[in-house]
N, C-alpha and C positions, 0 to 999 in steps of 0.2 A: 652823130660822131663820138668817136671812141675818147676814152681817158684819156689814152696814150698822147694823142693827137693835141688834144686841150693841154696836158701838162707841159709841152713840148715850146710852147706860146710862152710871148712875156707878157706882162701883167696889162701893156697896152693893147697887147694883141686880143689877149681877153676881153677887156672891156670894150675894145669894139666886134669882138663876135656875140657878148650879150647885148649890143646894142642890135644887130642883124637879128638876134633868134628873137628878141621881144618885139621886133616888125612881123618878125612871120606868125609869130603866136598870134599875131595881133589879127593879119590876115587871113588866117587858117580860121581864127573865128567868125571874121566878119564873112567868109565866103560860107562857113557852114550854116549863120544865120540867114543867108539866102538863098540856101539851097545848093548849094554851087560845087560843095566840097565830096568828091566821092567814098576818099576815105575817112573818116573821122578819127581814127587811130592816129592820124598826123600830127591830131592837136597834142596827144597823149605824148608819143614821140620828141615832138619839140618843146613843151614843159619842162619834159625830163633832161633833155637837152640843157636844158637853160639853168637848168636846177645844178647842173653838173657845175660849170662853166661859173655860176655865183658862189660853188662852193671853192672850187679852185683858185678863185680870185678872195673869196675870206681867208683860206689857207695861207696863200701865199701874204695878205698881208699881218698876221697871226708872226710871220718866220716856221708856220711848220713843212713849209719845202722851200725849197730853194728857187729864187727869183731868175736864178741863171742855171737852171737846170737844163742841160742839152740832150741827152736821150732818156 
């Protein structure tokens, strides 16, 4: 997911996205352990996207970026 897409989301939407991303990382790790994951690089990408979303949440909490940023 692009940072631009994440920045356009509200704080509540970001928090929902983080919940979904954590579930995705868990499922990918589970599939890897069961040897059902064809591309293990998907785990790295999912973890990076999760970190991006968490960083933006923290920036919004600290007031470093506007919570009502439109574009």
